PDBQT receptor file of N, H, CA, C and O in Angstrom, charges set to zero:
ATOM      1  N   UNK A   1     119.707 117.938  91.054  1.00  0.00    +0.000 N 
ATOM      2  CA  UNK A   1     120.329 116.461  91.054  1.00  0.00    +0.000 C 
ATOM      3  C   UNK A   1     118.899 115.811  91.639  1.00  0.00    +0.000 C 
ATOM      4  O   UNK A   1     119.115 114.599  91.645  1.00  0.00    +0.000 OA
ATOM      5  N   UNK A   2     118.117 115.945  91.923  1.00  0.00    +0.000 N 
ATOM      6  H   UNK A   2     117.941 116.930  91.918  1.00  0.00    +0.000 HD
ATOM      7  CA  UNK A   2     117.362 114.328  92.663  1.00  0.00    +0.000 C 
ATOM      8  C   UNK A   2     116.994 114.194  90.919  1.00  0.00    +0.000 C 
ATOM      9  O   UNK A   2     117.159 113.013  90.612  1.00  0.00    +0.000 OA
ATOM     10  N   UNK A   3     116.592 114.953  89.805  1.00  0.00    +0.000 N 
ATOM     11  H   UNK A   3     116.458 115.912  90.055  1.00  0.00    +0.000 HD
ATOM     12  CA  UNK A   3     116.074 114.133  88.917  1.00  0.00    +0.000 C 
ATOM     13  C   UNK A   3     117.103 113.130  87.823  1.00  0.00    +0.000 C 
ATOM     14  O   UNK A   3     116.761 112.125  87.201  1.00  0.00    +0.000 OA
ATOM     15  N   UNK A   4     118.321 113.743  87.853  1.00  0.00    +0.000 N 
ATOM     16  H   UNK A   4     118.599 114.560  88.358  1.00  0.00    +0.000 HD
ATOM     17  CA  UNK A   4     119.410 112.473  87.754  1.00  0.00    +0.000 C 
ATOM     18  C   UNK A   4     119.746 111.558  88.328  1.00  0.00    +0.000 C 
ATOM     19  O   UNK A   4     120.765 110.968  87.968  1.00  0.00    +0.000 OA
ATOM     20  N   UNK A   5     118.981 111.111  89.452  1.00  0.00    +0.000 N 
ATOM     21  H   UNK A   5     118.153 111.590  89.744  1.00  0.00    +0.000 HD
ATOM     22  CA  UNK A   5     119.592 110.264  90.530  1.00  0.00    +0.000 C 
ATOM     23  C   UNK A   5     118.869 109.016  89.617  1.00  0.00    +0.000 C 
ATOM     24  O   UNK A   5     119.388 107.903  89.528  1.00  0.00    +0.000 OA
ATOM     25  N   UNK A   6     117.672 109.359  88.999  1.00  0.00    +0.000 N 
ATOM     26  H   UNK A   6     117.250 110.263  89.071  1.00  0.00    +0.000 HD
ATOM     27  CA  UNK A   6     117.731 107.783  89.122  1.00  0.00    +0.000 C 
ATOM     28  C   UNK A   6     118.252 106.765  87.968  1.00  0.00    +0.000 C 
ATOM     29  O   UNK A   6     118.108 105.548  87.847  1.00  0.00    +0.000 OA
ATOM     30  N   UNK A   7     118.733 107.470  87.385  1.00  0.00    +0.000 N 
ATOM     31  H   UNK A   7     118.850 108.458  87.483  1.00  0.00    +0.000 HD
ATOM     32  CA  UNK A   7     119.764 106.877  86.010  1.00  0.00    +0.000 C 
ATOM     33  C   UNK A   7     120.682 106.177  87.192  1.00  0.00    +0.000 C 
ATOM     34  O   UNK A   7     120.097 105.096  87.131  1.00  0.00    +0.000 OA
ATOM     35  N   UNK A   8     121.665 105.967  88.214  1.00  0.00    +0.000 N 
ATOM     36  H   UNK A   8     122.141 106.845  88.264  1.00  0.00    +0.000 HD
ATOM     37  CA  UNK A   8     122.183 105.269  89.118  1.00  0.00    +0.000 C 
ATOM     38  C   UNK A   8     121.703 104.430  89.254  1.00  0.00    +0.000 C 
ATOM     39  O   UNK A   8     122.157 103.367  88.833  1.00  0.00    +0.000 OA
ATOM     40  N   UNK A   9     120.450 104.528  89.971  1.00  0.00    +0.000 N 
ATOM     41  H   UNK A   9     120.081 105.392  90.314  1.00  0.00    +0.000 HD
ATOM     42  CA  UNK A   9     119.819 103.740  90.608  1.00  0.00    +0.000 C 
ATOM     43  C   UNK A   9     119.336 102.878  89.530  1.00  0.00    +0.000 C 
ATOM     44  O   UNK A   9     119.137 101.755  89.993  1.00  0.00    +0.000 OA
ATOM     45  N   UNK A  10     119.050 102.945  88.207  1.00  0.00    +0.000 N 
ATOM     46  H   UNK A  10     119.213 103.857  87.831  1.00  0.00    +0.000 HD
ATOM     47  CA  UNK A  10     118.563 102.390  87.677  1.00  0.00    +0.000 C 
ATOM     48  C   UNK A  10     119.846 100.898  87.393  1.00  0.00    +0.000 C 
ATOM     49  O   UNK A  10     119.812  99.672  87.490  1.00  0.00    +0.000 OA
ATOM     50  N   UNK A  11     120.754 101.847  87.050  1.00  0.00    +0.000 N 
ATOM     51  H   UNK A  11     120.782 102.844  86.971  1.00  0.00    +0.000 HD
ATOM     52  CA  UNK A  11     121.976 100.586  86.295  1.00  0.00    +0.000 C 
ATOM     53  C   UNK A  11     122.248 100.042  88.514  1.00  0.00    +0.000 C 
ATOM     54  O   UNK A  11     122.833  99.000  88.810  1.00  0.00    +0.000 OA
ATOM     55  N   UNK A  12     122.059 100.368  88.884  1.00  0.00    +0.000 N 
ATOM     56  H   UNK A  12     121.584 101.214  88.644  1.00  0.00    +0.000 HD
ATOM     57  CA  UNK A  12     122.513  99.702  90.210  1.00  0.00    +0.000 C 
ATOM     58  C   UNK A  12     121.781  98.378  90.508  1.00  0.00    +0.000 C 
ATOM     59  O   UNK A  12     122.157  97.297  90.960  1.00  0.00    +0.000 OA
ATOM     60  N   UNK A  13     119.974  99.116  89.867  1.00  0.00    +0.000 N 
ATOM     61  H   UNK A  13     119.669  99.994  89.500  1.00  0.00    +0.000 HD
ATOM     62  CA  UNK A  13     119.155  97.883  89.940  1.00  0.00    +0.000 C 
ATOM     63  C   UNK A  13     119.413  96.683  89.066  1.00  0.00    +0.000 C 
ATOM     64  O   UNK A  13     118.790  95.624  89.138  1.00  0.00    +0.000 OA
ATOM     65  N   UNK A  14     120.190  96.899  88.408  1.00  0.00    +0.000 N 
ATOM     66  H   UNK A  14     120.696  97.760  88.350  1.00  0.00    +0.000 HD
ATOM     67  CA  UNK A  14     120.154  96.499  86.571  1.00  0.00    +0.000 C 
ATOM     68  C   UNK A  14     121.166  95.451  87.177  1.00  0.00    +0.000 C 
ATOM     69  O   UNK A  14     120.862  94.263  87.066  1.00  0.00    +0.000 OA
ATOM     70  N   UNK A  15     122.329  95.785  87.800  1.00  0.00    +0.000 N 
ATOM     71  H   UNK A  15     122.577  96.749  87.890  1.00  0.00    +0.000 HD
ATOM     72  CA  UNK A  15     123.162  95.240  88.174  1.00  0.00    +0.000 C 
ATOM     73  C   UNK A  15     123.249  94.166  89.022  1.00  0.00    +0.000 C 
ATOM     74  O   UNK A  15     123.829  93.098  88.825  1.00  0.00    +0.000 OA
ATOM     75  N   UNK A  16     122.278  94.738  90.523  1.00  0.00    +0.000 N 
ATOM     76  H   UNK A  16     121.807  95.605  90.682  1.00  0.00    +0.000 HD
ATOM     77  CA  UNK A  16     121.893  93.685  91.795  1.00  0.00    +0.000 C 
ATOM     78  C   UNK A  16     121.249  92.832  90.644  1.00  0.00    +0.000 C 
ATOM     79  O   UNK A  16     121.981  91.861  90.454  1.00  0.00    +0.000 OA
ATOM     80  N   UNK A  17     120.197  92.817  89.828  1.00  0.00    +0.000 N 
ATOM     81  H   UNK A  17     119.603  93.606  89.982  1.00  0.00    +0.000 HD
ATOM     82  CA  UNK A  17     119.276  92.168  89.436  1.00  0.00    +0.000 C 
ATOM     83  C   UNK A  17     120.281  91.205  88.463  1.00  0.00    +0.000 C 
ATOM     84  O   UNK A  17     120.130  89.998  88.651  1.00  0.00    +0.000 OA
ATOM     85  N   UNK A  18     120.841  91.422  87.899  1.00  0.00    +0.000 N 
ATOM     86  H   UNK A  18     120.964  92.402  87.747  1.00  0.00    +0.000 HD
ATOM     87  CA  UNK A  18     121.756  90.389  87.215  1.00  0.00    +0.000 C 
ATOM     88  C   UNK A  18     122.707  89.453  87.686  1.00  0.00    +0.000 C 
ATOM     89  O   UNK A  18     123.124  88.463  87.085  1.00  0.00    +0.000 OA
ATOM     90  N   UNK A  19     123.105  89.981  89.164  1.00  0.00    +0.000 N 
ATOM     91  H   UNK A  19     122.765  90.786  89.652  1.00  0.00    +0.000 HD
ATOM     92  CA  UNK A  19     124.385  89.147  90.089  1.00  0.00    +0.000 C 
ATOM     93  C   UNK A  19     123.147  87.898  91.237  1.00  0.00    +0.000 C 
ATOM     94  O   UNK A  19     123.471  86.838  91.773  1.00  0.00    +0.000 OA
ATOM     95  N   UNK A  20     121.884  88.543  91.253  1.00  0.00    +0.000 N 
ATOM     96  H   UNK A  20     121.621  89.405  90.818  1.00  0.00    +0.000 HD
ATOM     97  CA  UNK A  20     120.835  87.433  91.906  1.00  0.00    +0.000 C 
ATOM     98  C   UNK A  20     120.659  86.552  90.768  1.00  0.00    +0.000 C 
ATOM     99  O   UNK A  20     120.753  85.410  91.218  1.00  0.00    +0.000 OA
ATOM    100  N   UNK A  21     120.460  86.512  89.573  1.00  0.00    +0.000 N 
ATOM    101  H   UNK A  21     120.384  87.440  89.207  1.00  0.00    +0.000 HD
ATOM    102  CA  UNK A  21     119.789  85.849  88.702  1.00  0.00    +0.000 C 
ATOM    103  C   UNK A  21     121.150  84.791  88.644  1.00  0.00    +0.000 C 
ATOM    104  O   UNK A  21     120.887  83.666  89.066  1.00  0.00    +0.000 OA
ATOM    105  N   UNK A  22     122.445  84.979  88.220  1.00  0.00    +0.000 N 
ATOM    106  H   UNK A  22     122.659  85.894  87.877  1.00  0.00    +0.000 HD
ATOM    107  CA  UNK A  22     123.718  84.537  88.437  1.00  0.00    +0.000 C 
ATOM    108  C   UNK A  22     123.693  83.947  90.112  1.00  0.00    +0.000 C 
ATOM    109  O   UNK A  22     124.829  83.681  90.505  1.00  0.00    +0.000 OA
ATOM    110  N   UNK A  23     122.804  83.752  90.946  1.00  0.00    +0.000 N 
ATOM    111  H   UNK A  23     121.881  83.968  90.627  1.00  0.00    +0.000 HD
ATOM    112  CA  UNK A  23     122.993  83.032  92.000  1.00  0.00    +0.000 C 
ATOM    113  C   UNK A  23     124.056  83.780  93.266  1.00  0.00    +0.000 C 
ATOM    114  O   UNK A  23     124.463  83.122  94.224  1.00  0.00    +0.000 OA
ATOM    115  N   UNK A  24     124.299  84.837  93.113  1.00  0.00    +0.000 N 
ATOM    116  H   UNK A  24     123.969  85.371  92.335  1.00  0.00    +0.000 HD
ATOM    117  CA  UNK A  24     125.489  86.008  93.998  1.00  0.00    +0.000 C 
ATOM    118  C   UNK A  24     124.335  86.285  95.007  1.00  0.00    +0.000 C 
ATOM    119  O   UNK A  24     123.345  86.887  94.592  1.00  0.00    +0.000 OA
ATOM    120  N   UNK A  25     124.391  85.945  96.112  1.00  0.00    +0.000 N 
ATOM    121  H   UNK A  25     125.195  85.456  96.450  1.00  0.00    +0.000 HD
ATOM    122  CA  UNK A  25     123.325  86.491  96.942  1.00  0.00    +0.000 C 
ATOM    123  C   UNK A  25     121.897  86.340  96.566  1.00  0.00    +0.000 C 
ATOM    124  O   UNK A  25     121.249  87.386  96.566  1.00  0.00    +0.000 OA
ATOM    125  N   UNK A  26     121.572  85.764  96.397  1.00  0.00    +0.000 N 
ATOM    126  H   UNK A  26     122.099  84.914  96.396  1.00  0.00    +0.000 HD
ATOM    127  CA  UNK A  26     120.507  86.432  95.477  1.00  0.00    +0.000 C 
ATOM    128  C   UNK A  26     118.756  86.942  95.959  1.00  0.00    +0.000 C 
ATOM    129  O   UNK A  26     117.858  87.632  95.478  1.00  0.00    +0.000 OA
ATOM    130  N   UNK A  27     118.957  86.241  96.999  1.00  0.00    +0.000 N 
ATOM    131  H   UNK A  27     119.687  85.681  97.390  1.00  0.00    +0.000 HD
ATOM    132  CA  UNK A  27     117.891  87.277  97.766  1.00  0.00    +0.000 C 
ATOM    133  C   UNK A  27     118.464  88.538  98.188  1.00  0.00    +0.000 C 
ATOM    134  O   UNK A  27     118.115  89.378  97.358  1.00  0.00    +0.000 OA
ATOM    135  N   UNK A  28     118.919  88.874  98.761  1.00  0.00    +0.000 N 
ATOM    136  H   UNK A  28     119.202  88.193  99.435  1.00  0.00    +0.000 HD
ATOM    137  CA  UNK A  28     120.051  89.922  99.159  1.00  0.00    +0.000 C 
ATOM    138  C   UNK A  28     119.744  91.389  98.097  1.00  0.00    +0.000 C 
ATOM    139  O   UNK A  28     119.319  92.525  98.304  1.00  0.00    +0.000 OA
ATOM    140  N   UNK A  29     120.250  90.582  96.830  1.00  0.00    +0.000 N 
ATOM    141  H   UNK A  29     120.595  89.659  96.661  1.00  0.00    +0.000 HD
ATOM    142  CA  UNK A  29     120.448  91.654  95.255  1.00  0.00    +0.000 C 
ATOM    143  C   UNK A  29     118.905  91.524  95.222  1.00  0.00    +0.000 C 
ATOM    144  O   UNK A  29     118.385  92.574  95.600  1.00  0.00    +0.000 OA
ATOM    145  N   UNK A  30     118.030  90.585  94.895  1.00  0.00    +0.000 N 
ATOM    146  H   UNK A  30     118.452  89.733  94.587  1.00  0.00    +0.000 HD
ATOM    147  CA  UNK A  30     116.661  91.024  94.452  1.00  0.00    +0.000 C 
ATOM    148  C   UNK A  30     116.029  92.043  95.613  1.00  0.00    +0.000 C 
ATOM    149  O   UNK A  30     115.247  92.973  95.414  1.00  0.00    +0.000 OA
ATOM    150  N   UNK A  31     116.557  91.626  96.804  1.00  0.00    +0.000 N 
ATOM    151  H   UNK A  31     117.191  90.871  96.965  1.00  0.00    +0.000 HD
ATOM    152  CA  UNK A  31     116.106  92.973  97.302  1.00  0.00    +0.000 C 
ATOM    153  C   UNK A  31     116.365  94.321  97.619  1.00  0.00    +0.000 C 
ATOM    154  O   UNK A  31     115.731  95.236  98.146  1.00  0.00    +0.000 OA
ATOM    155  N   UNK A  32     117.385  94.183  97.185  1.00  0.00    +0.000 N 
ATOM    156  H   UNK A  32     117.900  93.440  96.757  1.00  0.00    +0.000 HD
ATOM    157  CA  UNK A  32     118.467  95.800  96.882  1.00  0.00    +0.000 C 
ATOM    158  C   UNK A  32     118.061  96.141  95.568  1.00  0.00    +0.000 C 
ATOM    159  O   UNK A  32     118.098  97.334  95.263  1.00  0.00    +0.000 OA
ATOM    160  N   UNK A  33     117.636  95.214  94.642  1.00  0.00    +0.000 N 
ATOM    161  H   UNK A  33     117.605  94.246  94.889  1.00  0.00    +0.000 HD
ATOM    162  CA  UNK A  33     117.682  95.512  93.119  1.00  0.00    +0.000 C 
ATOM    163  C   UNK A  33     115.314  96.292  93.462  1.00  0.00    +0.000 C 
ATOM    164  O   UNK A  33     114.962  97.395  93.045  1.00  0.00    +0.000 OA
ATOM    165  N   UNK A  34     114.559  95.547  94.042  1.00  0.00    +0.000 N 
ATOM    166  H   UNK A  34     114.845  94.651  94.381  1.00  0.00    +0.000 HD
ATOM    167  CA  UNK A  34     113.297  96.273  94.104  1.00  0.00    +0.000 C 
ATOM    168  C   UNK A  34     113.369  97.415  95.226  1.00  0.00    +0.000 C 
ATOM    169  O   UNK A  34     112.616  98.384  95.334  1.00  0.00    +0.000 OA
ATOM    170  N   UNK A  35     114.193  97.150  95.837  1.00  0.00    +0.000 N 
ATOM    171  H   UNK A  35     114.804  96.363  95.749  1.00  0.00    +0.000 HD
ATOM    172  CA  UNK A  35     114.370  98.637  96.599  1.00  0.00    +0.000 C 
ATOM    173  C   UNK A  35     114.150 100.514  95.671  1.00  0.00    +0.000 C 
ATOM    174  O   UNK A  35     113.380 101.474  95.626  1.00  0.00    +0.000 OA
ATOM    175  N   UNK A  36     115.881  99.843  94.925  1.00  0.00    +0.000 N 
ATOM    176  H   UNK A  36     116.506  99.064  94.961  1.00  0.00    +0.000 HD
ATOM    177  CA  UNK A  36     115.751 100.840  93.969  1.00  0.00    +0.000 C 
ATOM    178  C   UNK A  36     114.696 101.178  92.760  1.00  0.00    +0.000 C 
ATOM    179  O   UNK A  36     114.379 102.324  92.442  1.00  0.00    +0.000 OA
ATOM    180  N   UNK A  37     114.413 100.484  92.401  1.00  0.00    +0.000 N 
ATOM    181  H   UNK A  37     114.670  99.553  92.660  1.00  0.00    +0.000 HD
ATOM    182  CA  UNK A  37     112.877 100.559  91.364  1.00  0.00    +0.000 C 
ATOM    183  C   UNK A  37     111.996 100.897  92.105  1.00  0.00    +0.000 C 
ATOM    184  O   UNK A  37     111.308 101.815  91.660  1.00  0.00    +0.000 OA
ATOM    185  N   UNK A  38     111.711 100.500  93.138  1.00  0.00    +0.000 N 
ATOM    186  H   UNK A  38     112.270  99.753  93.499  1.00  0.00    +0.000 HD
ATOM    187  CA  UNK A  38     110.437 101.092  94.325  1.00  0.00    +0.000 C 
ATOM    188  C   UNK A  38     110.918 102.650  94.571  1.00  0.00    +0.000 C 
ATOM    189  O   UNK A  38     109.885 103.270  94.314  1.00  0.00    +0.000 OA
ATOM    190  N   UNK A  39     111.873 103.577  94.911  1.00  0.00    +0.000 N 
ATOM    191  H   UNK A  39     112.712 103.074  95.119  1.00  0.00    +0.000 HD
ATOM    192  CA  UNK A  39     112.350 104.495  94.462  1.00  0.00    +0.000 C 
ATOM    193  C   UNK A  39     112.202 105.433  93.314  1.00  0.00    +0.000 C 
ATOM    194  O   UNK A  39     111.685 106.542  93.178  1.00  0.00    +0.000 OA
ATOM    195  N   UNK A  40     112.727 104.742  92.667  1.00  0.00    +0.000 N 
ATOM    196  H   UNK A  40     113.147 103.841  92.777  1.00  0.00    +0.000 HD
ATOM    197  CA  UNK A  40     112.292 105.328  90.997  1.00  0.00    +0.000 C 
ATOM    198  C   UNK A  40     110.933 105.561  90.948  1.00  0.00    +0.000 C 
ATOM    199  O   UNK A  40     110.403 106.615  90.596  1.00  0.00    +0.000 OA
ATOM    200  N   UNK A  41     110.431 104.636  91.279  1.00  0.00    +0.000 N 
ATOM    201  H   UNK A  41     110.862 103.781  91.565  1.00  0.00    +0.000 HD
ATOM    202  CA  UNK A  41     108.572 104.694  90.944  1.00  0.00    +0.000 C 
ATOM    203  C   UNK A  41     107.816 105.764  92.133  1.00  0.00    +0.000 C 
ATOM    204  O   UNK A  41     106.756 106.354  91.924  1.00  0.00    +0.000 OA
ATOM    205  N   UNK A  42     108.564 105.848  93.313  1.00  0.00    +0.000 N 
ATOM    206  H   UNK A  42     109.425 105.369  93.483  1.00  0.00    +0.000 HD
ATOM    207  CA  UNK A  42     108.132 106.794  93.983  1.00  0.00    +0.000 C 
ATOM    208  C   UNK A  42     108.271 106.894  95.675  1.00  0.00    +0.000 C 
ATOM    209  O   UNK A  42     108.103 107.744  96.549  1.00  0.00    +0.000 OA
ATOM    210  N   UNK A  43     108.720 105.371  95.558  1.00  0.00    +0.000 N 
ATOM    211  H   UNK A  43     108.857 104.680  94.847  1.00  0.00    +0.000 HD
ATOM    212  CA  UNK A  43     109.443 105.400  97.200  1.00  0.00    +0.000 C 
ATOM    213  C   UNK A  43     110.215 106.037  97.412  1.00  0.00    +0.000 C 
ATOM    214  O   UNK A  43     111.312 105.492  97.288  1.00  0.00    +0.000 OA
ATOM    215  N   UNK A  44     110.247 107.167  97.745  1.00  0.00    +0.000 N 
ATOM    216  H   UNK A  44     109.356 107.610  97.845  1.00  0.00    +0.000 HD
ATOM    217  CA  UNK A  44     111.276 108.313  98.501  1.00  0.00    +0.000 C 
ATOM    218  C   UNK A  44     110.584 109.160  98.989  1.00  0.00    +0.000 C 
ATOM    219  O   UNK A  44     109.375 109.260  98.785  1.00  0.00    +0.000 OA
ATOM    220  N   UNK A  45     111.238 109.873  99.684  1.00  0.00    +0.000 N 
ATOM    221  H   UNK A  45     112.221 109.792  99.850  1.00  0.00    +0.000 HD
ATOM    222  CA  UNK A  45     110.720 111.264 100.928  1.00  0.00    +0.000 C 
ATOM    223  C   UNK A  45     109.840 112.152 100.051  1.00  0.00    +0.000 C 
ATOM    224  O   UNK A  45     108.802 112.748 100.338  1.00  0.00    +0.000 OA
ATOM    225  N   UNK A  46     110.574 112.081  98.824  1.00  0.00    +0.000 N 
ATOM    226  H   UNK A  46     111.417 111.597  98.591  1.00  0.00    +0.000 HD
ATOM    227  CA  UNK A  46     109.708 112.853  98.330  1.00  0.00    +0.000 C 
ATOM    228  C   UNK A  46     108.154 112.825  97.458  1.00  0.00    +0.000 C 
ATOM    229  O   UNK A  46     107.557 113.772  96.947  1.00  0.00    +0.000 OA
ATOM    230  N   UNK A  47     107.732 111.194  97.519  1.00  0.00    +0.000 N 
ATOM    231  H   UNK A  47     108.217 110.425  97.933  1.00  0.00    +0.000 HD
ATOM    232  CA  UNK A  47     106.961 110.349  96.880  1.00  0.00    +0.000 C 
ATOM    233  C   UNK A  47     106.484 110.787  95.719  1.00  0.00    +0.000 C 
ATOM    234  O   UNK A  47     105.303 110.599  95.428  1.00  0.00    +0.000 OA
ATOM    235  N   UNK A  48     107.138 111.281  95.089  1.00  0.00    +0.000 N 
ATOM    236  H   UNK A  48     108.097 111.434  95.325  1.00  0.00    +0.000 HD
ATOM    237  CA  UNK A  48     107.134 111.519  93.232  1.00  0.00    +0.000 C 
ATOM    238  C   UNK A  48     108.167 110.710  92.633  1.00  0.00    +0.000 C 
ATOM    239  O   UNK A  48     109.351 110.577  92.942  1.00  0.00    +0.000 OA
ATOM    240  N   UNK A  49     107.156 109.960  91.283  1.00  0.00    +0.000 N 
ATOM    241  H   UNK A  49     106.195 110.069  91.032  1.00  0.00    +0.000 HD
ATOM    242  CA  UNK A  49     107.903 109.288  90.250  1.00  0.00    +0.000 C 
ATOM    243  C   UNK A  49     108.415 109.996  89.693  1.00  0.00    +0.000 C 
ATOM    244  O   UNK A  49     107.996 111.063  89.246  1.00  0.00    +0.000 OA
ATOM    245  N   UNK A  50     110.127 109.211  89.559  1.00  0.00    +0.000 N 
ATOM    246  H   UNK A  50     110.468 108.344  89.922  1.00  0.00    +0.000 HD
ATOM    247  CA  UNK A  50     110.762 110.012  88.379  1.00  0.00    +0.000 C 
ATOM    248  C   UNK A  50     111.026 109.641  87.409  1.00  0.00    +0.000 C 
ATOM    249  O   UNK A  50     112.051 109.959  86.806  1.00  0.00    +0.000 OA
ATOM    250  N   UNK A  51     109.621 108.388  86.757  1.00  0.00    +0.000 N 
ATOM    251  H   UNK A  51     108.788 108.130  87.247  1.00  0.00    +0.000 HD
ATOM    252  CA  UNK A  51     109.498 108.173  85.221  1.00  0.00    +0.000 C 
ATOM    253  C   UNK A  51     108.057 108.854  85.105  1.00  0.00    +0.000 C 
ATOM    254  O   UNK A  51     107.158 108.812  85.945  1.00  0.00    +0.000 OA
ATOM    255  N   UNK A  52     108.055 109.349  84.137  1.00  0.00    +0.000 N 
ATOM    256  H   UNK A  52     108.785 109.382  83.454  1.00  0.00    +0.000 HD
ATOM    257  CA  UNK A  52     107.058 110.648  83.624  1.00  0.00    +0.000 C 
ATOM    258  C   UNK A  52     106.329 109.523  83.004  1.00  0.00    +0.000 C 
ATOM    259  O   UNK A  52     106.707 108.528  82.385  1.00  0.00    +0.000 OA
ATOM    260  N   UNK A  53     104.908 110.077  83.432  1.00  0.00    +0.000 N 
ATOM    261  H   UNK A  53     104.600 110.885  83.935  1.00  0.00    +0.000 HD
ATOM    262  CA  UNK A  53     103.535 109.403  83.385  1.00  0.00    +0.000 C 
ATOM    263  C   UNK A  53     103.010 108.013  84.431  1.00  0.00    +0.000 C 
ATOM    264  O   UNK A  53     101.988 107.331  84.364  1.00  0.00    +0.000 OA
ATOM    265  N   UNK A  54     104.083 107.956  85.304  1.00  0.00    +0.000 N 
ATOM    266  H   UNK A  54     104.914 108.510  85.358  1.00  0.00    +0.000 HD
ATOM    267  CA  UNK A  54     103.773 106.955  86.646  1.00  0.00    +0.000 C 
ATOM    268  C   UNK A  54     103.480 107.338  87.649  1.00  0.00    +0.000 C 
ATOM    269  O   UNK A  54     104.045 108.289  88.190  1.00  0.00    +0.000 OA
ATOM    270  N   UNK A  55     102.753 106.847  88.027  1.00  0.00    +0.000 N 
ATOM    271  H   UNK A  55     102.295 106.075  87.588  1.00  0.00    +0.000 HD
ATOM    272  CA  UNK A  55     101.424 107.294  89.040  1.00  0.00    +0.000 C 
ATOM    273  C   UNK A  55     100.623 108.440  88.774  1.00  0.00    +0.000 C 
ATOM    274  O   UNK A  55      99.966 108.664  87.757  1.00  0.00    +0.000 OA
ATOM    275  N   UNK A  56     100.768 109.265  89.968  1.00  0.00    +0.000 N 
ATOM    276  H   UNK A  56     101.302 109.083  90.794  1.00  0.00    +0.000 HD
ATOM    277  CA  UNK A  56      99.562 109.930  89.858  1.00  0.00    +0.000 C 
ATOM    278  C   UNK A  56     100.460 111.752  90.402  1.00  0.00    +0.000 C 
ATOM    279  O   UNK A  56      99.981 112.874  90.235  1.00  0.00    +0.000 OA
ATOM    280  N   UNK A  57     101.863 111.371  91.062  1.00  0.00    +0.000 N 
ATOM    281  H   UNK A  57     102.252 110.460  91.197  1.00  0.00    +0.000 HD
ATOM    282  CA  UNK A  57     102.783 112.606  91.079  1.00  0.00    +0.000 C 
ATOM    283  C   UNK A  57     104.117 112.139  90.121  1.00  0.00    +0.000 C 
ATOM    284  O   UNK A  57     104.373 110.935  90.122  1.00  0.00    +0.000 OA
ATOM    285  N   UNK A  58     104.748 112.803  89.520  1.00  0.00    +0.000 N 
ATOM    286  H   UNK A  58     104.540 113.782  89.519  1.00  0.00    +0.000 HD
ATOM    287  CA  UNK A  58     105.461 112.868  88.412  1.00  0.00    +0.000 C 
ATOM    288  C   UNK A  58     106.077 114.139  87.667  1.00  0.00    +0.000 C 
ATOM    289  O   UNK A  58     105.326 114.858  87.007  1.00  0.00    +0.000 OA
ATOM    290  N   UNK A  59     107.436 114.418  87.770  1.00  0.00    +0.000 N 
ATOM    291  H   UNK A  59     108.046 113.834  88.306  1.00  0.00    +0.000 HD
ATOM    292  CA  UNK A  59     107.466 115.474  86.735  1.00  0.00    +0.000 C 
ATOM    293  C   UNK A  59     106.277 116.164  85.663  1.00  0.00    +0.000 C 
ATOM    294  O   UNK A  59     105.711 115.388  84.893  1.00  0.00    +0.000 OA
ATOM    295  N   UNK A  60     106.005 117.274  85.641  1.00  0.00    +0.000 N 
ATOM    296  H   UNK A  60     106.465 117.905  86.266  1.00  0.00    +0.000 HD
ATOM    297  CA  UNK A  60     105.015 117.344  84.240  1.00  0.00    +0.000 C 
ATOM    298  C   UNK A  60     105.781 118.109  83.236  1.00  0.00    +0.000 C 
ATOM    299  O   UNK A  60     105.424 118.108  82.058  1.00  0.00    +0.000 OA
ATOM    300  N   UNK A  61     107.220 119.017  83.805  1.00  0.00    +0.000 N 
ATOM    301  H   UNK A  61     107.510 119.018  84.762  1.00  0.00    +0.000 HD
ATOM    302  CA  UNK A  61     107.262 119.872  82.670  1.00  0.00    +0.000 C 
ATOM    303  C   UNK A  61     109.441 119.831  82.608  1.00  0.00    +0.000 C 
ATOM    304  O   UNK A  61     110.277 120.731  82.692  1.00  0.00    +0.000 OA
ATOM    305  N   UNK A  62     109.562 118.140  82.407  1.00  0.00    +0.000 N 
ATOM    306  H   UNK A  62     108.883 117.409  82.340  1.00  0.00    +0.000 HD
ATOM    307  CA  UNK A  62     110.852 117.922  82.650  1.00  0.00    +0.000 C 
ATOM    308  C   UNK A  62     111.650 118.782  81.395  1.00  0.00    +0.000 C 
ATOM    309  O   UNK A  62     111.226 118.917  80.247  1.00  0.00    +0.000 OA
ATOM    310  N   UNK A  63     112.820 119.276  81.906  1.00  0.00    +0.000 N 
ATOM    311  H   UNK A  63     113.165 119.167  82.839  1.00  0.00    +0.000 HD
ATOM    312  CA  UNK A  63     113.606 119.938  81.589  1.00  0.00    +0.000 C 
ATOM    313  C   UNK A  63     115.307 119.135  81.358  1.00  0.00    +0.000 C 
ATOM    314  O   UNK A  63     115.916 118.806  82.376  1.00  0.00    +0.000 OA
ATOM    315  N   UNK A  64     115.894 118.904  80.069  1.00  0.00    +0.000 N 
ATOM    316  H   UNK A  64     115.400 119.171  79.242  1.00  0.00    +0.000 HD
ATOM    317  CA  UNK A  64     117.196 118.702  80.074  1.00  0.00    +0.000 C 
ATOM    318  C   UNK A  64     117.794 119.420  79.150  1.00  0.00    +0.000 C 
ATOM    319  O   UNK A  64     117.356 119.998  78.154  1.00  0.00    +0.000 OA
ATOM    320  N   UNK A  65     119.285 119.271  79.785  1.00  0.00    +0.000 N 
ATOM    321  H   UNK A  65     119.640 118.801  80.594  1.00  0.00    +0.000 HD
ATOM    322  CA  UNK A  65     119.921 119.860  79.624  1.00  0.00    +0.000 C 
ATOM    323  C   UNK A  65     121.405 119.263  78.844  1.00  0.00    +0.000 C 
ATOM    324  O   UNK A  65     122.214 118.608  79.501  1.00  0.00    +0.000 OA
ATOM    325  N   UNK A  66     121.547 119.465  77.922  1.00  0.00    +0.000 N 
ATOM    326  H   UNK A  66     120.889 119.997  77.389  1.00  0.00    +0.000 HD
ATOM    327  CA  UNK A  66     123.039 119.184  76.769  1.00  0.00    +0.000 C 
ATOM    328  C   UNK A  66     124.089 119.518  77.532  1.00  0.00    +0.000 C 
ATOM    329  O   UNK A  66     124.055 120.201  78.555  1.00  0.00    +0.000 OA
ATOM    330  N   UNK A  67     125.261 118.901  76.889  1.00  0.00    +0.000 N 
ATOM    331  H   UNK A  67     125.289 118.346  76.058  1.00  0.00    +0.000 HD
ATOM    332  CA  UNK A  67     126.509 119.520  77.907  1.00  0.00    +0.000 C 
ATOM    333  C   UNK A  67     127.202 119.898  76.673  1.00  0.00    +0.000 C 
ATOM    334  O   UNK A  67     128.297 120.458  76.727  1.00  0.00    +0.000 OA
TER     335      UNK A  67
């Protein structure tokens, strides 16, 4: 599951960034969006980037399973 969660974080970050741009609690939503992006890029308990090729620690052999 940890590899899949970044999709939801990216969506949440996008919605928060759009809300901030529209003037809806801009400081709060921009901070939230940045925290989600930072999590995806390695600011998490595993210290691993979920973006393949970003940083020093990222998944080397990703596995994608279709449903």
